N, C-alpha and C positions, 0 to 999 in steps of 0.2 A: 539122705532120707530114702528108705526103700520105697519102691513103687507099689501101688495097690494092685492086688491080684484081680484080674478081670473075672467076674462071676460067670459061671456056666449057665446057659439057657435052661430054663425050667422045662422038664420033660412033659409035664401036663400042658403047659402053654403051647409047646411045639406040637403036641398031638391034637389039641383043639384047633390050632391054625391049619394043620394039614386036613383035618376033617372039614373045616369050613371051605377049603379049596375044593374038596371032592364033592361035598353035598350042596354047598351054597349057604347063603345067609339064612339065619333062623327067622321064621315068620313072626310077625308082630303078634302080641298077645291079643286075645279076643275077650270081650266081656260076656260072661255067661248070664243069659236072661233066665229069671226064675221059671220053673216049669208051669206055674199057674198062668203066666203070661204067654208062654209058648203054645200050650195045648188048648183046644177048644173044650168046653165042658161036655160031658157025655149026655147029660139031660138038661134041657132048658128049664129054667125056673118058671113055675106056674104064675099066672097073673095074680092069683089070690095071695100068694106069699109076698109079692112085690108091693101090693097096696097097703098091707097092714104093717 
């Protein structure tokens, strides 16, 4: 029975591995907070609008 041919390493995987060595690990993903929660309102709401 003939032996299986060993597969060649994938060029893309090799390039990513080398880049990881040079640059370092990829930072963890961050949750993007909605803009309404990040920014303070420009104008405060008046008391009359809050009561009604």
